LUMVEX-941661 format. One record per residue (C-alpha): residue in one letter; x, y, z. Coordinates in Angstrom, 1 decimal. Example, Ala and Ser with C-alpha at 12.3 -4.5 7.8 and 13.67 -1.06 7.14 Angstrom:
PT   residu        u        v        w
PT        A     12.3     -4.5      7.8
PT        S     13.7     -1.1      7.1
//
This chain:
PT   residu        u        v        w
PT        M    139.7   -126.4    121.2
PT        E    136.1   -124.9    122.4
PT        T    136.2   -121.2    122.8
PT        L    133.7   -120.1    125.3
PT        S    133.0   -116.4    125.8
PT        L    131.5   -115.2    129.2
PT        L    130.5   -112.1    129.4
PT        P    129.6   -110.5    132.7
PT        K    126.7   -108.8    133.5
PT        A    126.8   -105.0    132.8
PT        S    124.6   -104.0    136.0
PT        S    127.1   -106.4    138.2
PT        L    130.2   -104.8    136.5
PT        I    128.7   -101.5    137.0
PT        E    128.0   -101.8    140.7
PT        S    131.5   -103.1    141.5
PT        L    132.7   -100.4    139.7
PT        R    130.8    -98.1    141.9
PT        D    132.2    -99.7    144.8
PT        I    135.6    -99.1    144.7
PT        G    135.0    -95.1    143.8
PT        Y    134.7    -95.3    139.6
PT        T    131.8    -93.2    138.8
PT        F    129.5    -92.8    136.0
PT        E    131.6    -89.4    135.2
PT        T    134.5    -91.0    135.2
PT        A    133.8    -93.9    132.9
PT        V    132.6    -90.8    130.5
PT        A    135.6    -89.4    130.6
PT        D    137.4    -92.5    130.3
PT        I    136.1    -93.3    127.1
PT        I    135.7    -89.7    125.5
PT        D    139.4    -89.7    126.7
PT        N    140.3    -93.0    124.9
PT        S    138.2    -92.1    122.1
PT        I    140.6    -89.3    121.3
PT        T    144.0    -91.2    122.0
PT        A    142.6    -93.3    119.2
PT        N    142.0    -90.1    117.0
PT        A    138.4    -90.1    116.5
PT        K    136.9    -87.9    114.8
PT        N    133.1    -88.2    116.4
PT        I    132.4    -89.7    119.5
PT        K    129.0    -90.3    120.3
PT        I    128.0    -91.8    122.8
PT        Y    123.7    -93.2    123.8
PT        Y    122.6    -93.8    127.4
//
């Protein structure tokens, strides 16, 4: 059986999330919150 990986275009994904009220700030807050929940010692976000 062959595995096929389909990755979404980041720009399209961001636009679709923005349309439902998911802002850049909310996305960053989610990354930080998830990292803290996973007991991360360092969180680096490059933009």
